[in-house]
C-alpha positions in Angstrom: 105.7 78.5 87.7 102.2 79.1 89.0 100.8 82.5 88.1 97.7 82.6 90.3 96.7 82.0 93.8 94.1 83.4 96.2 95.1 86.9 97.1 95.3 87.6 100.8 93.2 90.4 102.3 94.8 93.4 103.9 93.7 92.0 107.3 95.4 88.7 106.6 98.6 90.5 105.4 98.7 92.8 108.5 98.4 89.7 110.7 101.8 88.6 109.3 103.6 91.8 110.4 104.8 90.4 113.7 106.6 87.5 112.0 108.2 89.9 109.5 109.3 92.2 112.3 111.1 89.3 113.9 113.5 89.0 111.0 117.2 89.0 112.0 118.7 92.5 112.2 122.5 91.9 111.9 122.9 88.6 110.1 120.5 86.3 108.2 120.7 84.1 105.1 119.9 84.0 101.4 116.8 81.9 101.0 116.5 82.1 97.2 118.4 83.5 94.2 116.5 84.3 91.0 117.9 85.3 87.6 115.7 86.9 85.0 117.3 86.2 81.6 114.5 87.9 79.7 111.1 89.6 80.3 108.8 87.4 82.4 111.4 84.5 82.6 112.7 83.4 85.9 115.5 80.9 86.8 115.9 79.8 90.4 119.6 79.2 91.0 121.6 77.5 93.7 124.5 80.0 93.2 125.2 83.1 91.2 128.0 85.6 90.6 127.6 89.2 91.5 129.7 91.5 89.4 130.3 95.3 89.9 129.9 95.9 86.2 127.3 93.3 85.2 125.1 93.0 88.3 123.9 89.4 88.8 125.6 87.7 85.9 123.2 86.5 83.3 120.3 88.7 84.5 118.8 91.0 82.0 118.9 94.0 84.4 122.4 95.4 83.5 124.6 97.6 85.6 123.8 101.3 85.5 120.1 100.6 84.8 117.6 102.4 87.0 119.9 105.1 88.3 122.6 102.8 89.8 120.5 99.9 91.1 122.1 96.6 90.1 120.3 94.2 92.4 117.0 94.0 94.3 116.5 92.2 97.6 113.3 91.3 99.3 112.6 89.9 102.8 111.8 86.2 102.5 109.2 86.5 105.3 107.3 89.1 103.3 107.3 87.1 100.0 106.4 83.9 101.9 103.3 85.7 103.2 102.4 87.4 99.8 103.1 84.4 97.5 101.8 81.7 99.8 103.8 79.1 97.8 107.5 79.1 97.4 107.1 78.5 93.7 105.5 81.9 93.4 108.3 83.8 95.0 110.2 84.5 91.8 107.1 86.3 90.3 108.0 89.3 92.5 110.9 89.9 90.2 113.7 90.3 92.8 117.0 88.5 92.5 117.8 87.8 96.2 115.2 86.8 98.9 116.8 87.1 102.3 115.9 86.5 105.9 117.1 89.8 107.1 115.3 92.9 108.5 115.3 95.3 105.5 113.6 98.1 107.3 114.8 101.7 106.8 115.9 101.7 110.4 118.1 98.7 109.9 119.4 99.0 106.4 119.3 102.7 105.5 120.9 103.9 102.2 124.7 103.4 102.5 124.4 100.3 104.6 126.8 97.6 103.4 125.9 93.9 103.3 128.2 90.9 102.9 126.2 88.5 100.8 128.2 85.2 100.3 131.5 86.3 98.9 130.2 89.7 97.6 129.7 93.1 99.1 126.7 95.2 98.3 125.5 98.7 99.3 121.9 99.8 99.8 121.1 102.8 97.6 118.5 105.5 98.2 116.3 104.8 95.3 113.2 103.1 96.8 112.0 99.8 95.4 108.4 100.3 94.4 105.8 97.7 93.3 104.6 97.8 89.7 101.4 96.7 88.0 102.7 93.2 87.5 103.3 93.0 91.3 99.7 94.1 91.9 98.3 91.6 89.4 100.3 88.7 90.8 99.8 89.3 94.5 96.6 91.4 94.6 95.5 95.0 95.3 95.7 94.5 99.0 99.3 93.3 98.8 100.0 96.4 96.7 98.4 98.6 99.4 100.2 96.7 102.2 103.7 97.3 100.8 102.9 100.9 100.1 101.3 101.6 103.5 103.2 103.8 106.0 104.4 100.7 107.9 105.1 98.9 104.6 107.4 101.6 103.3 109.1 102.0 106.7 109.7 98.2 106.8 110.6 98.3 103.1 108.3 95.4 102.5 108.7 95.6 98.8 112.4 95.3 99.2 115.5 97.4 98.6 117.7 98.4 95.7 121.5 97.9 95.9 124.7 98.2 94.0 127.5 95.7 94.0 130.7 97.1 95.6 132.8 93.9 95.4 131.9 90.9 93.3 131.8 87.4 94.4 129.7 84.2 94.5 126.5 83.9 96.4 124.8 80.6 97.2 121.4 79.8 98.5 121.8 79.4 102.2 124.7 81.8 102.4 125.0 84.3 105.1 123.9 87.9 104.6 125.2 90.3 107.2 125.6 94.0 107.9 129.2 95.2 107.7 130.6 98.5 108.8 130.7 101.2 106.1 134.2 102.7 105.4 
């Protein structure tokens, strides 16, 4: 998996906001599934099982870690812009890359999403970029996702918990569902 690429400037990143804002709001699809079996190791999967106790089965990030977050999702249009190459998407460290509007206005905490056969719920804990994210995508990317518009659009992604387990496949639908 490539580690380095030219980092985009803040102006180049901001030029991509219109495409990101055109993400589907109600229903989209899973573009990539990534399992992290150990630190700095990534496996791109065609399918995975989401379990309410284990999180993404085989991922090192176990249930209950990080105050209830079991899963992270990132908008695929955002990572496509930041990474510039699909092979660099997994470096962000998220498990699901989805073509869906992940903005606070669209998927506030408590929003439920059907992902393949599973049901997940967005939690309030923000998904923040770390030093590895900055090193891999650049200082301007770090600034971009942390900007006022970046946090409102949740460009770094969202944290979620698994409500009902099931299989998720690359290409599967991801859609908002009514909360109980």
